[in-house]
N, CA, C, O and the ligand as a Tripos MOL2 file, in Angstrom:
@<TRIPOS>MOLECULE
protein
  261   259    66     0     0
PROTEIN
NO_CHARGES

@<TRIPOS>ATOM
      1 N          19.6010   14.9300   19.9080 N.3       1 MET1
      2 CA         18.2300   14.7970   19.3810 C.3       1 MET1
      3 C          17.4150   13.9180   20.3220 C.2       1 MET1
      4 O          17.8840   12.8740   20.7750 O.2       1 MET1
      5 N          16.2440   14.3330   20.5990 N.am      2 PHE2
      6 CA         15.4060   13.4920   21.4500 C.3       2 PHE2
      7 C          14.1690   13.0230   20.6920 C.2       2 PHE2
      8 O          13.8430   13.5410   19.6240 O.2       2 PHE2
      9 N          13.5010   12.0530   21.2500 N.am      3 ASN3
     10 CA         12.3750   11.4280   20.5570 C.3       3 ASN3
     11 C          11.2760   12.4410   20.2440 C.2       3 ASN3
     12 O          11.1090   13.4300   20.9570 O.2       3 ASN3
     13 N          10.5350   12.1850   19.1780 N.am      4 MET4
     14 CA          9.4160   13.0400   18.8060 C.3       4 MET4
     15 C           8.2470   12.8950   19.7800 C.2       4 MET4
     16 O           7.4660   13.8260   19.9780 O.2       4 MET4
     17 N           8.1440   11.7180   20.3800 N.am      5 ILE5
     18 CA          7.1000   11.4870   21.3680 C.3       5 ILE5
     19 C           7.7650   11.3640   22.7320 C.2       5 ILE5
     20 O           8.6700   10.5550   22.9360 O.2       5 ILE5
     21 N           7.2950   12.1830   23.6520 N.am      6 SER6
     22 CA          7.8490   12.1790   24.9860 C.3       6 SER6
     23 C           6.7100   11.9970   25.9800 C.2       6 SER6
     24 O           5.5390   12.1470   25.6340 O.2       6 SER6
     25 N           7.0640   11.6730   27.2100 N.am      7 GLU7
     26 CA          6.0450   11.5600   28.2470 C.3       7 GLU7
     27 C           6.3300   12.5660   29.3360 C.2       7 GLU7
     28 O           7.4820   12.7960   29.7050 O.2       7 GLU7
     29 N           5.2730   13.1600   29.8440 N.am      8 LYS8
     30 CA          5.4310   14.1590   30.8910 C.3       8 LYS8
     31 C           4.3440   13.9340   31.9420 C.2       8 LYS8
     32 O           3.1860   13.6680   31.6190 O.2       8 LYS8
     33 N           4.7450   14.0480   33.1890 N.am      9 GLU9
     34 CA          3.8080   13.8340   34.2810 C.3       9 GLU9
     35 C           3.1470   15.1580   34.6570 C.2       9 GLU9
     36 O           3.8010   16.1990   34.7090 O.2       9 GLU9
     37 N           1.8390   15.1030   34.9190 N.am     10 ALA10
     38 CA          1.1180   16.2840   35.3820 C.3      10 ALA10
     39 C          -0.0100   15.8320   36.2990 C.2      10 ALA10
     40 O          -0.3760   14.6570   36.3280 O.2      10 ALA10
     41 N          -0.5480   16.7770   37.0360 N.am     11 THR11
     42 CA         -1.5970   16.4570   37.9910 C.3      11 THR11
     43 C          -2.9650   16.6910   37.3790 C.2      11 THR11
     44 O          -3.2030   17.7250   36.7550 O.2      11 THR11
     45 N          -3.8500   15.7510   37.5530 N.am     12 CYS12
     46 CA         -5.2230   15.9200   37.0990 C.3      12 CYS12
     47 C          -5.9170   16.9590   37.9870 C.2      12 CYS12
     48 O          -5.8680   16.8360   39.2110 O.2      12 CYS12
     49 N          -6.5630   17.9830   37.4020 N.am     13 PRO13
     50 CA         -7.2250   19.0170   38.2100 C.3      13 PRO13
     51 C          -8.5220   18.5260   38.8540 C.2      13 PRO13
     52 O          -9.1090   19.2380   39.6680 O.2      13 PRO13
     53 N          -8.9690   17.3410   38.5080 N.am     14 TYR14
     54 CA        -10.2010   16.7970   39.0910 C.3      14 TYR14
     55 C          -9.8950   15.8590   40.2580 C.2      14 TYR14
     56 O         -10.4160   16.0430   41.3570 O.2      14 TYR14
     57 N          -9.0500   14.8560   40.0200 N.am     15 CYS15
     58 CA         -8.8280   13.8180   41.0340 C.3      15 CYS15
     59 C          -7.4510   13.9240   41.6860 C.2      15 CYS15
     60 O          -7.1530   13.1740   42.6160 O.2      15 CYS15
     61 N          -6.6030   14.8480   41.2110 N.am     16 TRP16
     62 CA         -5.2830   15.1040   41.7800 C.3      16 TRP16
     63 C          -4.3340   13.9210   41.7030 C.2      16 TRP16
     64 O          -3.3480   13.8550   42.4370 O.2      16 TRP16
     65 N          -4.6340   12.9990   40.8200 N.am     17 GLU17
     66 CA         -3.6750   11.9250   40.5580 C.3      17 GLU17
     67 C          -2.6100   12.4510   39.5980 C.2      17 GLU17
     68 O          -2.8850   13.2970   38.7470 O.2      17 GLU17
     69 N          -1.3960   11.9380   39.7490 N.am     18 ASN18
     70 CA         -0.3620   12.2410   38.7710 C.3      18 ASN18
     71 C          -0.5070   11.2850   37.6010 C.2      18 ASN18
     72 O          -0.4690   10.0660   37.7690 O.2      18 ASN18
     73 N          -0.6700   11.8450   36.4270 N.am     19 ILE19
     74 CA         -0.8230   11.0070   35.2450 C.3      19 ILE19
     75 C           0.1770   11.4340   34.1890 C.2      19 ILE19
     76 O           0.6810   12.5570   34.1990 O.2      19 ILE19
     77 N           0.4530   10.5140   33.2790 N.am     20 TYR20
     78 CA          1.4160   10.7840   32.2200 C.3      20 TYR20
     79 C           0.6960   11.1310   30.9240 C.2      20 TYR20
     80 O          -0.2630   10.4710   30.5260 O.2      20 TYR20
     81 N           1.1830   12.1780   30.2840 N.am     21 PHE21
     82 CA          0.6560   12.5620   28.9820 C.3      21 PHE21
     83 C           1.6920   12.2400   27.9250 C.2      21 PHE21
     84 O           2.8860   12.4700   28.1130 O.2      21 PHE21
     85 N           1.2230   11.7110   26.8230 N.am     22 GLU22
     86 CA          2.0930   11.5070   25.6730 C.3      22 GLU22
     87 C           2.1460   12.8000   24.8850 C.2      22 GLU22
     88 O           1.1150   13.3550   24.5030 O.2      22 GLU22
     89 N           3.3500   13.2700   24.6490 N.am     23 ILE23
     90 CA          3.5250   14.5830   24.0360 C.3      23 ILE23
     91 C           4.2730   14.4620   22.7200 C.2      23 ILE23
     92 O           5.3360   13.8480   22.6300 O.2      23 ILE23
     93 N           3.6790   15.0710   21.7070 N.am     24 ASP24
     94 CA          4.3480   15.1690   20.4140 C.3      24 ASP24
     95 C           5.2270   16.4130   20.4530 C.2      24 ASP24
     96 O           4.7300   17.5360   20.3720 O.2      24 ASP24
     97 N           6.5150   16.2070   20.5740 N.am     25 THR25
     98 CA          7.4200   17.3430   20.7920 C.3      25 THR25
     99 C           7.7880   18.0780   19.5060 C.2      25 THR25
    100 O           8.6020   19.0000   19.5340 O.2      25 THR25
    101 N           7.2000   17.6810   18.3860 N.am     26 SER26
    102 CA          7.5090   18.3840   17.1320 C.3      26 SER26
    103 C           6.7050   19.6820   17.0040 C.2      26 SER26
    104 O           6.9860   20.5020   16.1300 O.2      26 SER26
    105 N           5.7040   19.8690   17.8740 N.am     27 ILE27
    106 CA          4.8930   21.0910   17.8520 C.3      27 ILE27
    107 C           5.1720   21.8580   19.1440 C.2      27 ILE27
    108 O           5.0040   21.3140   20.2350 O.2      27 ILE27
    109 N           5.5980   23.1160   19.0270 N.am     28 SER28
    110 CA          6.1090   23.8130   20.2060 C.3      28 SER28
    111 C           5.0220   24.3860   21.1050 C.2      28 SER28
    112 O           5.2230   24.5140   22.3130 O.2      28 SER28
    113 N           3.8700   24.7320   20.5310 N.am     29 GLU29
    114 CA          2.7820   25.2780   21.3420 C.3      29 GLU29
    115 C           1.5310   24.4600   21.0800 C.2      29 GLU29
    116 O           1.0900   24.3410   19.9360 O.2      29 GLU29
    117 N           0.9630   23.9010   22.1260 N.am     30 GLN30
    118 CA         -0.2090   23.0510   21.9320 C.3      30 GLN30
    119 C          -1.2210   23.2890   23.0340 C.2      30 GLN30
    120 O          -0.8740   23.5860   24.1770 O.2      30 GLN30
    121 N          -2.4840   23.1480   22.6550 N.am     31 GLU31
    122 CA         -3.5570   23.1820   23.6290 C.3      31 GLU31
    123 C          -4.6070   22.1830   23.1660 C.2      31 GLU31
    124 O          -5.1000   22.2680   22.0410 O.2      31 GLU31
    125 N          -4.9420   21.2510   24.0230 N.am     32 TYR32
    126 CA         -5.9210   20.2380   23.6360 C.3      32 TYR32
    127 C          -6.5810   19.6630   24.8770 C.2      32 TYR32
    128 O          -6.1600   19.9180   26.0050 O.2      32 TYR32
    129 N          -7.6170   18.8880   24.6420 N.am     33 VAL33
    130 CA         -8.3480   18.2590   25.7440 C.3      33 VAL33
    131 C          -8.0840   16.7610   25.6940 C.2      33 VAL33
    132 O          -8.2130   16.1170   24.6540 O.2      33 VAL33
    133 N          -7.7070   16.2260   26.8610 N.am     34 GLU34
    134 CA         -7.4800   14.7920   26.9530 C.3      34 GLU34
    135 C          -8.1750   14.2710   28.2100 C.2      34 GLU34
    136 O          -8.0760   14.8780   29.2760 O.2      34 GLU34
    137 N          -8.8690   13.1560   28.0820 N.am     35 ASP35
    138 CA         -9.5540   12.5960   29.2450 C.3      35 ASP35
    139 C          -8.5410   12.0190   30.2220 C.2      35 ASP35
    140 O          -7.5650   11.3800   29.8270 O.2      35 ASP35
    141 N          -8.7910   12.2560   31.5010 N.am     36 CYS36
    142 CA         -7.9420   11.6920   32.5480 C.3      36 CYS36
    143 C          -8.0220   10.1690   32.4940 C.2      36 CYS36
    144 O          -9.0980    9.5910   32.3430 O.2      36 CYS36
    145 N          -6.8530    9.5300   32.6210 N.am     37 HIS37
    146 CA         -6.8350    8.0650   32.5750 C.3      37 HIS37
    147 C          -7.4470    7.4690   33.8410 C.2      37 HIS37
    148 O          -7.8570    6.3090   33.8460 O.2      37 HIS37
    149 N          -7.5090    8.2500   34.9020 N.am     38 VAL38
    150 CA         -7.9890    7.7390   36.1860 C.3      38 VAL38
    151 C          -9.4860    8.0130   36.3600 C.2      38 VAL38
    152 O         -10.2600    7.0900   36.6150 O.2      38 VAL38
    153 N          -9.9050    9.3070   36.2210 N.am     39 CYS39
    154 CA        -11.2990    9.6600   36.5120 C.3      39 CYS39
    155 C         -12.1030    9.9800   35.2530 C.2      39 CYS39
    156 O         -13.3090   10.2110   35.3370 O.2      39 CYS39
    157 N         -11.4570    9.9970   34.0910 N.am     40 CYS40
    158 CA        -12.1260   10.1690   32.7910 C.3      40 CYS40
    159 C         -12.7230   11.5570   32.5640 C.2      40 CYS40
    160 O         -13.4930   11.7410   31.6210 O.2      40 CYS40
    161 N         -12.3890   12.5270   33.4000 N.am     41 ASN41
    162 CA        -12.8530   13.8870   33.1480 C.3      41 ASN41
    163 C         -11.9710   14.5490   32.0900 C.2      41 ASN41
    164 O         -10.7990   14.2010   31.9420 O.2      41 ASN41
    165 N         -12.5510   15.5190   31.3490 N.am     42 PRO42
    166 CA        -11.7860   16.1590   30.2770 C.3      42 PRO42
    167 C         -10.8180   17.2160   30.8120 C.2      42 PRO42
    168 O         -11.2350   18.2390   31.3530 O.2      42 PRO42
    169 N          -9.5390   16.9550   30.6530 N.am     43 ILE43
    170 CA         -8.5080   17.8740   31.1330 C.3      43 ILE43
    171 C          -8.0390   18.7370   29.9770 C.2      43 ILE43
    172 O          -7.7130   18.2380   28.9000 O.2      43 ILE43
    173 N          -8.0130   20.0400   30.2180 N.am     44 LEU44
    174 CA         -7.4380   20.9610   29.2480 C.3      44 LEU44
    175 C          -5.9290   20.9900   29.4710 C.2      44 LEU44
    176 O          -5.4540   21.3060   30.5620 O.2      44 LEU44
    177 N          -5.1970   20.6590   28.4340 N.am     45 VAL45
    178 CA         -3.7460   20.5460   28.5310 C.3      45 VAL45
    179 C          -3.1120   21.6320   27.6700 C.2      45 VAL45
    180 O          -3.4730   21.8050   26.5060 O.2      45 VAL45
    181 N          -2.1680   22.3550   28.2500 N.am     46 ARG46
    182 CA         -1.4240   23.3520   27.4770 C.3      46 ARG46
    183 C           0.0560   23.0250   27.5800 C.2      46 ARG46
    184 O           0.5860   22.8000   28.6680 O.2      46 ARG46
    185 N           0.7070   23.0020   26.4340 N.am     47 LEU47
    186 CA          2.1090   22.6270   26.3790 C.3      47 LEU47
    187 C           2.9360   23.7260   25.7320 C.2      47 LEU47
    188 O           2.5420   24.3280   24.7340 O.2      47 LEU47
    189 N           4.0860   23.9670   26.3290 N.am     48 SER48
    190 CA          5.0900   24.8180   25.6950 C.3      48 SER48
    191 C           6.3760   24.0090   25.6400 C.2      48 SER48
    192 O           6.8730   23.5420   26.6650 O.2      48 SER48
    193 N           6.9000   23.8510   24.4560 N.am     49 ILE49
    194 CA          8.1080   23.0590   24.2790 C.3      49 ILE49
    195 C           9.1960   23.9520   23.7140 C.2      49 ILE49
    196 O           9.0540   24.5610   22.6540 O.2      49 ILE49
    197 N          10.2970   24.0050   24.4690 N.am     50 TYR50
    198 CA         11.4330   24.7860   24.0080 C.3      50 TYR50
    199 C          12.6680   23.9260   24.1570 C.2      50 TYR50
    200 O          13.0480   23.5450   25.2650 O.2      50 TYR50
    201 N          13.2950   23.6220   23.0260 N.am     51 GLU51
    202 CA         14.4160   22.6990   23.0010 C.3      51 GLU51
    203 C          14.0270   21.4290   23.7440 C.2      51 GLU51
    204 O          13.0670   20.7720   23.3430 O.2      51 GLU51
    205 N          14.7320   21.0540   24.8130 N.am     52 GLU52
    206 CA         14.3820   19.7940   25.4680 C.3      52 GLU52
    207 C          13.5370   20.0090   26.7070 C.2      52 GLU52
    208 O          13.3140   19.0790   27.4830 O.2      52 GLU52
    209 N          13.0640   21.2360   26.8970 N.am     53 SER53
    210 CA         12.2920   21.5440   28.0870 C.3      53 SER53
    211 C          10.8060   21.6110   27.7610 C.2      53 SER53
    212 O          10.3870   22.3750   26.8910 O.2      53 SER53
    213 N          10.0200   20.8160   28.4570 N.am     54 ILE54
    214 CA          8.5710   20.7760   28.2330 C.3      54 ILE54
    215 C           7.8660   21.3540   29.4550 C.2      54 ILE54
    216 O           8.0800   20.9010   30.5790 O.2      54 ILE54
    217 N           7.0300   22.3520   29.2250 N.am     55 THR55
    218 CA          6.2040   22.8920   30.2960 C.3      55 THR55
    219 C           4.7750   22.4450   30.0470 C.2      55 THR55
    220 O           4.2380   22.6350   28.9560 O.2      55 THR55
    221 N           4.1640   21.8520   31.0600 N.am     56 ILE56
    222 CA          2.7940   21.3570   30.9020 C.3      56 ILE56
    223 C           1.9150   22.0000   31.9650 C.2      56 ILE56
    224 O           2.2570   22.0160   33.1480 O.2      56 ILE56
    225 N           0.7870   22.5260   31.5300 N.am     57 ASP57
    226 CA         -0.2090   23.0860   32.4430 C.3      57 ASP57
    227 C          -1.5110   22.3190   32.2380 C.2      57 ASP57
    228 O          -1.8640   21.9650   31.1130 O.2      57 ASP57
    229 N          -2.2150   22.0690   33.3260 N.am     58 THR58
    230 CA         -3.4960   21.3870   33.2160 C.3      58 THR58
    231 C          -4.5740   22.2200   33.9050 C.2      58 THR58
    232 O          -4.3140   22.8860   34.9070 O.2      58 THR58
    233 N          -5.7800   22.1720   33.3590 N.am     59 ALA59
    234 CA         -6.8970   22.8860   33.9550 C.3      59 ALA59
    235 C          -8.1740   22.1100   33.6580 C.2      59 ALA59
    236 O          -8.2120   21.2640   32.7640 O.2      59 ALA59
    237 N          -9.2130   22.4140   34.4210 N.am     60 LYS60
    238 CA        -10.5140   21.8450   34.1040 C.3      60 LYS60
    239 C         -11.0220   22.4640   32.8150 C.2      60 LYS60
    240 O         -10.8590   23.6620   32.5820 O.2      60 LYS60
    241 N         -11.6380   21.6390   31.9780 N.am     61 GLU61
    242 CA        -12.0640   22.1110   30.6560 C.3      61 GLU61
    243 C         -12.9970   23.3150   30.7770 C.2      61 GLU61
    244 O         -12.8990   24.2480   29.9810 O.2      61 GLU61
    245 N         -13.8980   23.3080   31.7570 N.am     62 ASP62
    246 CA        -14.8720   24.3930   31.8910 C.3      62 ASP62
    247 C         -14.2320   25.6910   32.3630 C.2      62 ASP62
    248 O         -14.6790   26.7750   31.9900 O.2      62 ASP62
    249 N         -13.1890   25.5880   33.1800 N.am     63 ASP63
    250 CA        -12.5450   26.7790   33.7400 C.3      63 ASP63
    251 C         -11.6260   27.4620   32.7420 C.2      63 ASP63
    252 O         -11.5590   28.6900   32.6980 O.2      63 ASP63
    253 N         -10.9260   26.6870   31.9520 N.am     64 GLY64
    254 CA         -9.9240   27.2510   31.0440 C.3      64 GLY64
    255 C          -8.7010   27.7120   31.8080 C.2      64 GLY64
    256 O          -8.5940   27.4890   33.0130 O.2      64 GLY64
    257 N          -7.7740   28.3580   31.1060 N.am     65 PHE65
    258 CA         -6.5520   28.8390   31.7600 C.3      65 PHE65
    259 C          -6.7040   30.2820   32.2080 C.2      65 PHE65
    260 O          -5.7740   30.8530   32.7780 O.2      65 PHE65
    261 ZN         -8.4630   12.5730   37.0450 Zn       66 ZN66
@<TRIPOS>BOND
     1     1     2 1
     2     2     3 1
     3     3     4 2
     4     3     5 am
     5     5     6 1
     6     6     7 1
     7     7     8 2
     8     7     9 am
     9     9    10 1
    10    10    11 1
    11    11    12 2
    12    11    13 am
    13    13    14 1
    14    14    15 1
    15    15    16 2
    16    15    17 am
    17    17    18 1
    18    18    19 1
    19    19    20 2
    20    19    21 am
    21    21    22 1
    22    22    23 1
    23    23    24 2
    24    23    25 am
    25    25    26 1
    26    26    27 1
    27    27    28 2
    28    27    29 am
    29    29    30 1
    30    30    31 1
    31    31    32 2
    32    31    33 am
    33    33    34 1
    34    34    35 1
    35    35    36 2
    36    35    37 am
    37    37    38 1
    38    38    39 1
    39    39    40 2
    40    39    41 am
    41    41    42 1
    42    42    43 1
    43    43    44 2
    44    43    45 am
    45    45    46 1
    46    46    47 1
    47    47    48 2
    48    47    49 am
    49    49    50 1
    50    50    51 1
    51    51    52 2
    52    51    53 am
    53    53    54 1
    54    54    55 1
    55    55    56 2
    56    55    57 am
    57    57    58 1
    58    58    59 1
    59    59    60 2
    60    59    61 am
    61    61    62 1
    62    62    63 1
    63    63    64 2
    64    63    65 am
    65    65    66 1
    66    66    67 1
    67    67    68 2
    68    67    69 am
    69    69    70 1
    70    70    71 1
    71    71    72 2
    72    71    73 am
    73    73    74 1
    74    74    75 1
    75    75    76 2
    76    75    77 am
    77    77    78 1
    78    78    79 1
    79    79    80 2
    80    79    81 am
    81    81    82 1
    82    82    83 1
    83    83    84 2
    84    83    85 am
    85    85    86 1
    86    86    87 1
    87    87    88 2
    88    87    89 am
    89    89    90 1
    90    90    91 1
    91    91    92 2
    92    91    93 am
    93    93    94 1
    94    94    95 1
    95    95    96 2
    96    95    97 am
    97    97    98 1
    98    98    99 1
    99    99   100 2
   100    99   101 am
   101   101   102 1
   102   102   103 1
   103   103   104 2
   104   103   105 am
   105   105   106 1
   106   106   107 1
   107   107   108 2
   108   107   109 am
   109   109   110 1
   110   110   111 1
   111   111   112 2
   112   111   113 am
   113   113   114 1
   114   114   115 1
   115   115   116 2
   116   115   117 am
   117   117   118 1
   118   118   119 1
   119   119   120 2
   120   119   121 am
   121   121   122 1
   122   122   123 1
   123   123   124 2
   124   123   125 am
   125   125   126 1
   126   126   127 1
   127   127   128 2
   128   127   129 am
   129   129   130 1
   130   130   131 1
   131   131   132 2
   132   131   133 am
   133   133   134 1
   134   134   135 1
   135   135   136 2
   136   135   137 am
   137   137   138 1
   138   138   139 1
   139   139   140 2
   140   139   141 am
   141   141   142 1
   142   142   143 1
   143   143   144 2
   144   143   145 am
   145   145   146 1
   146   146   147 1
   147   147   148 2
   148   147   149 am
   149   149   150 1
   150   150   151 1
   151   151   152 2
   152   151   153 am
   153   153   154 1
   154   154   155 1
   155   155   156 2
   156   155   157 am
   157   157   158 1
   158   158   159 1
   159   159   160 2
   160   159   161 am
   161   161   162 1
   162   162   163 1
   163   163   164 2
   164   163   165 am
   165   165   166 1
   166   166   167 1
   167   167   168 2
   168   167   169 am
   169   169   170 1
   170   170   171 1
   171   171   172 2
   172   171   173 am
   173   173   174 1
   174   174   175 1
   175   175   176 2
   176   175   177 am
   177   177   178 1
   178   178   179 1
   179   179   180 2
   180   179   181 am
   181   181   182 1
   182   182   183 1
   183   183   184 2
   184   183   185 am
   185   185   186 1
   186   186   187 1
   187   187   188 2
   188   187   189 am
   189   189   190 1
   190   190   191 1
   191   191   192 2
   192   191   193 am
   193   193   194 1
   194   194   195 1
   195   195   196 2
   196   195   197 am
   197   197   198 1
   198   198   199 1
   199   199   200 2
   200   199   201 am
   201   201   202 1
   202   202   203 1
   203   203   204 2
   204   203   205 am
   205   205   206 1
   206   206   207 1
   207   207   208 2
   208   207   209 am
   209   209   210 1
   210   210   211 1
   211   211   212 2
   212   211   213 am
   213   213   214 1
   214   214   215 1
   215   215   216 2
   216   215   217 am
   217   217   218 1
   218   218   219 1
   219   219   220 2
   220   219   221 am
   221   221   222 1
   222   222   223 1
   223   223   224 2
   224   223   225 am
   225   225   226 1
   226   226   227 1
   227   227   228 2
   228   227   229 am
   229   229   230 1
   230   230   231 1
   231   231   232 2
   232   231   233 am
   233   233   234 1
   234   234   235 1
   235   235   236 2
   236   235   237 am
   237   237   238 1
   238   238   239 1
   239   239   240 2
   240   239   241 am
   241   241   242 1
   242   242   243 1
   243   243   244 2
   244   243   245 am
   245   245   246 1
   246   246   247 1
   247   247   248 2
   248   247   249 am
   249   249   250 1
   250   250   251 1
   251   251   252 2
   252   251   253 am
   253   253   254 1
   254   254   255 1
   255   255   256 2
   256   255   257 am
   257   257   258 1
   258   258   259 1
   259   259   260 2
@<TRIPOS>SUBSTRUCTURE
     1 MET1         2 RESIDUE 1 A MET
     2 PHE2         6 RESIDUE 1 A PHE
     3 ASN3        10 RESIDUE 1 A ASN
     4 MET4        14 RESIDUE 1 A MET
     5 ILE5        18 RESIDUE 1 A ILE
     6 SER6        22 RESIDUE 1 A SER
     7 GLU7        26 RESIDUE 1 A GLU
     8 LYS8        30 RESIDUE 1 A LYS
     9 GLU9        34 RESIDUE 1 A GLU
    10 ALA10       38 RESIDUE 1 A ALA
    11 THR11       42 RESIDUE 1 A THR
    12 CYS12       46 RESIDUE 1 A CYS
    13 PRO13       50 RESIDUE 1 A PRO
    14 TYR14       54 RESIDUE 1 A TYR
    15 CYS15       58 RESIDUE 1 A CYS
    16 TRP16       62 RESIDUE 1 A TRP
    17 GLU17       66 RESIDUE 1 A GLU
    18 ASN18       70 RESIDUE 1 A ASN
    19 ILE19       74 RESIDUE 1 A ILE
    20 TYR20       78 RESIDUE 1 A TYR
    21 PHE21       82 RESIDUE 1 A PHE
    22 GLU22       86 RESIDUE 1 A GLU
    23 ILE23       90 RESIDUE 1 A ILE
    24 ASP24       94 RESIDUE 1 A ASP
    25 THR25       98 RESIDUE 1 A THR
    26 SER26      102 RESIDUE 1 A SER
    27 ILE27      106 RESIDUE 1 A ILE
    28 SER28      110 RESIDUE 1 A SER
    29 GLU29      114 RESIDUE 1 A GLU
    30 GLN30      118 RESIDUE 1 A GLN
    31 GLU31      122 RESIDUE 1 A GLU
    32 TYR32      126 RESIDUE 1 A TYR
    33 VAL33      130 RESIDUE 1 A VAL
    34 GLU34      134 RESIDUE 1 A GLU
    35 ASP35      138 RESIDUE 1 A ASP
    36 CYS36      142 RESIDUE 1 A CYS
    37 HIS37      146 RESIDUE 1 A HIS
    38 VAL38      150 RESIDUE 1 A VAL
    39 CYS39      154 RESIDUE 1 A CYS
    40 CYS40      158 RESIDUE 1 A CYS
    41 ASN41      162 RESIDUE 1 A ASN
    42 PRO42      166 RESIDUE 1 A PRO
    43 ILE43      170 RESIDUE 1 A ILE
    44 LEU44      174 RESIDUE 1 A LEU
    45 VAL45      178 RESIDUE 1 A VAL
    46 ARG46      182 RESIDUE 1 A ARG
    47 LEU47      186 RESIDUE 1 A LEU
    48 SER48      190 RESIDUE 1 A SER
    49 ILE49      194 RESIDUE 1 A ILE
    50 TYR50      198 RESIDUE 1 A TYR
    51 GLU51      202 RESIDUE 1 A GLU
    52 GLU52      206 RESIDUE 1 A GLU
    53 SER53      210 RESIDUE 1 A SER
    54 ILE54      214 RESIDUE 1 A ILE
    55 THR55      218 RESIDUE 1 A THR
    56 ILE56      222 RESIDUE 1 A ILE
    57 ASP57      226 RESIDUE 1 A ASP
    58 THR58      230 RESIDUE 1 A THR
    59 ALA59      234 RESIDUE 1 A ALA
    60 LYS60      238 RESIDUE 1 A LYS
    61 GLU61      242 RESIDUE 1 A GLU
    62 ASP62      246 RESIDUE 1 A ASP
    63 ASP63      250 RESIDUE 1 A ASP
    64 GLY64      254 RESIDUE 1 A GLY
    65 PHE65      258 RESIDUE 1 A PHE
    66 ZN66       261 GROUP 0 **** ****
């Protein structure tokens, strides 16, 4: 069993910094907007969680996936 809250690193599509997202692993499919901790732009985050494997995709909010 792993924690309900996990951290995953992804690249900001605006400033290309690697930032960590806090992920609630109890929900397997998620899409939400979170501001970049570095440049404060709104990042569209898409998560797929399967067992202990987390896939994270990031995009600019205006562009979408
Ligand atoms: Zn950024």
